[in-house]
C-alpha positions as CSV (number, residue, x, y, z in Angstrom):
1,X,-24.5,-1.4,2.7
2,X,-25.3,2.2,3.2
3,X,-24.0,4.2,6.2
4,X,-25.2,7.5,7.4
5,X,-21.7,8.9,7.8
6,X,-18.1,8.0,7.4
7,X,-17.8,7.7,11.2
8,X,-20.5,5.0,11.2
9,X,-18.6,3.1,8.5
10,X,-15.3,3.4,10.5
11,X,-17.1,2.0,13.6
12,X,-18.5,-0.8,11.5
13,X,-15.1,-1.8,10.1
14,X,-13.3,-1.5,13.5
15,X,-15.9,-3.8,15.0
16,X,-15.4,-6.3,12.2
17,X,-11.7,-6.1,12.6
18,X,-12.0,-6.8,16.4
19,X,-14.1,-9.9,15.7
20,X,-11.7,-11.2,13.1
21,X,-8.7,-10.7,15.4
22,X,-10.5,-12.7,18.1
23,X,-11.4,-15.3,15.6
24,X,-7.8,-15.7,14.5
25,X,-8.2,-14.8,10.8
26,X,-5.2,-14.7,8.5
27,X,-2.8,-11.9,8.9
28,X,-3.2,-10.5,5.3
29,X,-7.0,-10.3,5.7
30,X,-6.5,-8.4,9.0
31,X,-4.1,-6.1,7.4
32,X,-6.5,-5.4,4.5
33,X,-9.3,-4.5,7.0
34,X,-6.9,-2.4,9.0
35,X,-5.9,-0.4,5.9
36,X,-9.5,0.2,5.1
37,X,-10.0,1.5,8.7
38,X,-7.0,3.8,8.2
39,X,-8.6,5.3,5.1
40,X,-11.8,6.0,6.9
41,X,-10.0,7.4,10.0
42,X,-8.2,9.9,7.8
43,X,-11.5,10.8,6.1
44,X,-13.1,11.3,9.5
45,X,-10.3,13.5,10.8
46,X,-10.5,15.7,7.6
47,X,-14.2,16.1,7.7
48,X,-15.0,19.8,8.4
49,X,-18.7,19.3,8.3
50,X,-18.8,16.9,11.3
51,X,-20.5,18.4,14.3
52,X,-18.3,19.2,17.3
53,X,-20.6,16.9,19.5
54,X,-19.1,13.9,17.6
55,X,-15.6,14.8,18.6
56,X,-15.5,12.2,21.5
57,X,-17.0,9.6,19.2
58,X,-14.5,10.3,16.5
59,X,-11.6,10.1,19.0
60,X,-12.9,6.9,20.5
61,X,-13.2,5.3,17.0
62,X,-9.7,6.4,16.0
63,X,-8.2,5.2,19.3
64,X,-10.0,1.8,19.0
65,X,-8.6,1.4,15.5
66,X,-5.0,2.2,16.7
67,X,-5.4,-0.3,19.5
68,X,-6.5,-3.0,17.1
69,X,-3.6,-2.1,14.8
70,X,-1.2,-2.6,17.7
71,X,-2.8,-5.9,18.5
72,X,-2.1,-7.0,14.9
73,X,1.5,-5.8,15.0
74,X,2.1,-7.6,18.3
75,X,1.0,-10.9,16.7
76,X,3.7,-10.9,14.0
77,X,5.5,-14.2,13.7
78,X,8.9,-14.1,15.4
79,X,11.7,-15.6,13.5
80,X,13.6,-18.2,15.5
81,X,17.4,-17.9,15.5
82,X,18.8,-20.5,13.2
83,X,20.6,-23.3,14.9
84,X,23.2,-25.4,13.2
85,X,21.7,-28.7,11.9
86,X,23.1,-31.9,13.1
87,X,25.5,-33.5,10.6
88,X,24.8,-36.9,9.3
89,X,27.6,-39.4,9.3
90,X,27.9,-42.7,7.5
91,X,28.8,-45.5,9.9
92,X,30.5,-48.3,8.1
93,X,29.9,-51.9,9.0
94,X,33.3,-53.4,9.8
95,X,32.0,-56.9,10.5
96,X,32.0,-57.8,6.8
């Protein structure tokens, strides 16, 4: 797929990430897409050639990515505190 700019590619991947979160995809897959979005967000923020008119679009895309990242982090599996297991006892048959 060819994109006109890095910002377009970031928007594409954040949209895909949002769909996959809603779909309930595996956590490692979500984290991989999230990392890819992070790389593009850094490239967009460093781009000196970007027109100043795209500033609001860049901010919106970066904030959307951060919001999706928080959604992924909020869905971490929580460890349950370990409870002691019941002990099994042998009960003898005294009627023999």
